[in-house]
N, C-alpha and C positions, 0 to 999 in steps of 0.2 A: 382296142378295148377287148379284153378277154371275155370268154363265154359267161362266166359268173356274173360279171359287170354288166354284160348284155341283157341277161336274164333279169337282173334288178332293174334295169332301165325299162325293160319291157313291162314289168309288173309296178313301176312307180305310181302311176295314177291309181290303180286299183288298191294298191297298198295305202295310198293317201287316203282315199275314200274309207277304207276300213278303219284307220285312225281316227278319223272324224266321227264315224259311226259309234266307235268305242267310247270315245270322250262323251259324246252325246248320251250314251246308255249308262255310263259309270259314273260319271261326274254331274251332280244336279245343276251346277252353274253353267254347264254346256246343253242343258235341255232346250234353252231357248233357240239353239240353233235349228231346231226343226221349224220354227215359225219365222226366223229372221234369215231369208234367203241371202241376203248381202253379206252378212257375218259368216254364214256357213260357207259362201264362196270364197270369202278372205281367208278363212282357216283352211279350206281345202288347198288353195293356191300356195299357201305357206308351206304346208306339209308336202307339196309335189315339189316345190323349190328346194326344200331341204335334202329330199331324197336324190334330186338331180346333182345337187352340189357334192352331196357325199359321193356319188358315182364318178363324178368328173375329177375330184381330187384324190380320192384313195388309191387309184391305180399307181400314181406316181409318189403317193405318200407326201402330197402337198398340203400345206397347212391352210386353214381358213383365214381369209384375207380380212384386213381391217373393215372392208365393206361388208363382208359376210356377217362378222361380229356385229356390227352396228345394224343390220337387218334383223338378227336374232335378238338383238338388245330391244330394238323397236317392237318386237312381237311381246316380249315381257313387259314392255310398258304398256302396251295395250291391255294386257291381263291384269296388270296391277291397276290400271285407271278404272277398270270395269268393275272393280269391287272383289275380284277373286280372292278367296280366303288362302292362308298359307298352307293349309292341309290339301287344298284342290291344287295349288301350284306344284306341291310335292308330287301329287298323284299324277298330274299331266306330265312331268318328267319321268316318272317311274313308268307310265304306260308307253310313253314315247320310245323310251330306251328298251322296253321289253318288246314292242312290235318290230323295232328296227332289227333286234337281234332275230326274231322270228322270221322275218322276211329273208335275213341272210341265210337261215337254216333252210327255208323252203326253196330258196334258189340253188343251193347246194344239193339238195335231194332231187331237184329238177335235172341237175347234170349228172345224176346216177353215181354220185360219190366222186366226181371229177373235181377239177379246179382247186386242189389243195393249196397250191402256191398263191393263188389269187385270194383264197379264203384267208391265209396268213397275212397277206399284204392288207386286206380289208381290215382284219381284227387289230393289226398293229396301228392303223390309222385312227380306228373308231375310238378307243379308249381315251388317248390324249386330246383329239380334237372334240371328242364328245364332252370332256371336262372344261374346256375352253367355250364350247356353247352353252353349256349350263352356266358358267360364270357371266357371260354376256346376257343372257336371259335373265338371271337373278339382277343383275346390275340394272337392266331396264325396268324390272319388277320393282325395285327399291325407288328407283327415280320417280315413278309415278306415286308411290306409297309417300315418299317425302313431300309431294305436293298435295296429296288427298288428305293425310292424317295429321292430326296435332302433334307437337314434339313428344309429349307424354305418352300418347300412344304408340309412337314409334319405338320409344324407350321399352314399353311393354312388350312389343313384338320382338325386339332384340333379346329381351329375358327369355321368352318362349322359344325362340329358335335356338339359343345357346343351350337350353335345356334338353331341346330335342336333337341336338347335334346337328342342326340343319345348316348347310353350307350358305344359305342366305344370310347368316348371322354376321359374316365377315363384311358384306355390303351394307347391312343394316348399321353395323358399329361405325363405319366410315360416315355413313349419312347423318348420324347423330353426333359425330365428333367424339367418340369414345373408342380407345384403344383395348384390344384383347389380349390379355396376358396369358401365360402358359397354364394358370389354374386360377380357381376362384374359390372363396369362402362361400358356399351357398347358406344363406340365413334365411330362416322361416321365422317370422314373428306371428305368433298365434293371438288373435282375440276371440274369446269366447262368445257363443250365442247371447243375444239378450244384454251385451255388456255396455249398456248405456244408450238405448235408443235403437231405432229401426233403420238409420241411414248409415252408410258405409263411410269411410274416412278418405273418399276419393280426393277432397281438396287438400288434404294432408298429405297424402301421397304425391300429388303433383307438387306441393312445395319441397317435399324430400327429393324428388327427381332433379329439380331445378338446382337444389342446395349440394346434394353429393354426387350427382352425375354419375351414377352406377346403373346398370340394368336392373330393373325391378318390375314386379307386377303384383297388382292387389287381386287376390281371388276370393270374391264375396262367398260366405256360406249361409246367407239368410239372417234375418234379425239382427243386422248390424255386425255380426261376427264374421270371421274369414281368416285368411292368411295374407300377409306381405311376403312375397318372396323376392329377396335381393341377392344378387351376385357381387360380392365385394372382392376387388382384384386381390390376389394373393402375392402381394410385394415381395414377401420373404421367399417364396418359391422362386421368383424370377432372379433374385439377386443371390440366392443360395445361402442366405444367412437364416433362414428358418429353423426350427428345431424339428420340424416333420410336417408331413401333411396326412390327410385322412385316406384311408383306403378306398373309399367310395363304395363300400360294401352294404351300406344301408344298416349297419348293425350298431350304430352309436359311435363311430370313430371320429367324432367332432367335437364340438363344444356347445353348451347352452348358456344363455344368458338370460337373467331375470330382467324384465323390461321394467325398471322401477325409476323413478325421477327424484332426484334429490338436489335442491337448489344449492345445498352447501357441500356438494360433492366435491371431491379433489380434482385437481386439473386432469384433462383426459391425457392417458398415456397411449404412446403409439403401438404398443403392443402388450398385452396382458396375457401372462400365462397362467397355467394351472397352480393351484395353490401347492405348498410344501407338503411332501417332498417334491423337488423339481429335479433332482439328478439322480435317482435310483438306477443302478445298472439295468439296461435292457427295458426300461420304461420311458416313453417318451409322450410328454403333453403337448397336445396341439395348441400353438398360440391363437389367441383371439385377435384379428386385425383391429388396431384402433378405430379405424372407419367403421367396422361393424358396431362397435360399442357406441360411437357417435351416432350412427344412423338408429339404432334401438332406442336410445335414449331421447333422441329427438322425436321419434314417432310415438313413444310412450307419453312425452310431455305434450304433444299436439293433440292425441287422441283422448287423453285423460281417462282411460280405461284400464282394467287389469289386462295384462298380456304377458307372454313368455316367449323366448326365442331359442332356436337352436341352430348351430353352425357346424357345417362339415366341409371340409376342403378336399378337392379333387381336381385332376387335370380337366381339360376342355371335353375330352372325349367320355368322361365318367360323371358328368355333372348330374345325369338323372338319378344315379346311384346315391350321389351326395345330398340330392334333395330329399330323397326317402329317408336318408340318416338324419338329416337336419330336422325334418317333420318329425320323426319319432322323438327326438331329444326334446323339442319344442313341446310335445304332448305329456312328456314326463317330467318336464321342468315346472316348478310351482308358479302360479299365476301370481303377479305383483300389481299393486296400485301405488301411485305417487302419493306421498313424497318417501316411500321406503327406499332404502340405499340401493343402488345399481351395483351389481357384482356379476362377474361372469362365471358361468358353471362349466366345467369340462366334462367330458363322458365319464370320467372316474368319479365324479360327484353324482351321477345319476345312473351309473350301470346296473345297480340293484333294481331301481324303479323301471328301468327299460326291460329288464328280465321279467320283473312281476307283471307287467302289462300284458305279457303273452301268457300268464298263468292265472286264469280267472278266479280260482278258489282261493289262491293266495292274496290277490288283490282285494277279493271280498273280505278275507279276514283281517287284512290291514285296515280296511275301511271300518270293520267293527271296532278295531282298537282305537281308531280316531274317534269314532262315536263316544266312547267311553270317557273321552276328555271334554265332553260338551258341557257337563256342569260347570266347568270352568274353576276361577275366573281366568279367561284368555289363555287357556293351556296350550293350544296349538300354536299360537303366535309366541308364547314364552319358549316352547320347546324349540321352534323354528330358530329364534334369536340365539339360544343357548348352544344349539348345535353350530349354527353360523359362526359363533364366536370360540369355537373349539372348547366349549365348556368352561370358559372363564367367567367366574362369578361376577367380578367387578365390571368387565366389559359388557356382559349381558344384560346387567342391571342398569347400566348407564344407557345401553341402546333402547332398553324399555322404559327409561325414565321413571325407574321405581327403585325403592330402597332394596339393598341386597337382602334384608330380612324378608322383605315381600317375595323376592325371587325364591328365597329358600322355602317360604311357605307353599308357593306354588309348585316347586318340584317335589315336596312331600305330598301335596295334594295329588298330583301325577302318580306317585307310587301307591297311594291309598286306592285310587280308582282303576288302576291297571294291574297293580301287584308288580310293576317293574320299576326299579331305581333308574332314573334318567342317566346316571353317570356310570351305571354298571355296564359290562360288555354286553349282556343280553338287552339291556334298555337301550343302549345306543343302536344296536341292530335293528330292533323291532320299532322303536318309537321314531327314529330318525325316518326311516323308510315309510311309516304310517304318516307321519307330518308331511312329507314330501308328496306322497300320493294325494293326500286330502287337499292340499293348497293347489296342487295341478288339476284337480278336477272340479273344484269348488265352483 
């Protein structure tokens, strides 16, 4: 054994004690080790063993054995069974790696710059075997979680780990029987505060998990409101048949969905694309996965509250950015209540509103325009239907269940109150944005 490895062996016990002390000081869940001498001794024994195995195997670049990996997995299982949080587990792995690298550096310095070849051997072993060790630790951690947590909570953890790009996600997906595609359509369903009671839709979410079997997590925000975040597998991206994916920049490069329920709605399509024009050169409209539409409609029908949703597609490594984009779209998308008709919104539908949200004085001005419509009758909903049906009088009147002359009266009333003709270029620009913002924040 060379001098570098001899120095590491000499310092193994002290290094292990320093690691345990660091855990106790920096991770709240390890604070109990100060009082629990048995648990502290076991943690210290494991830390010493792991260092000695590293020193034994790395000189010859020998791999961790099946028995080694089983021992590492058993420690992960102990941590998972103790109730350790995902954040603390990640912090344990980070601290362990950082301390091991520090110990190697200190050993090199103790050799006064010598042992370059030994250092190269050590580092060439450390990276690949470290990955195998982390995978075994995660496997044991998930084994304990699968025994300790209900299925719905395991699925919730899977959603969180995917959004955090945590390597634990692969093991969690296997445990709950879900496959991980190359990309997801991250869908945020927004339920505003005070939207029908003080209880959250936990039971409805549990039913959705069992029905749709996709990663999802409910994030309460008080007073019955909150967000349901669902990760819908992007089948088109895996098969190469899709028309495009979001950039994951969080700037609205996805789609929005109005969460309305209509018992008389047409059969659910597998993929719903943006409204015409669909094939302009240089423009690509993200498709809305059929499963996303099904899930939003089922959720809205179950909770019976106004809600809106946004969707943005991204590869696994960029899901956090996609979440930000989907969240922004959901906040710019009008809230709907059953039994209004379900329809998808693309980023092209709400790009004006996405920009307006970040310009408070413009947003305030649009709110003033919407307030001028309050004398009615039902002018906001009339304009919403009018623009939804591309200003087709017959279709709009049928959707509102009014006579075309009644619709004409309402449109004249809008012009009288605002000075804007709903069918004019300026009227479309101002009134459509004002109505959409009003329905999104009501």
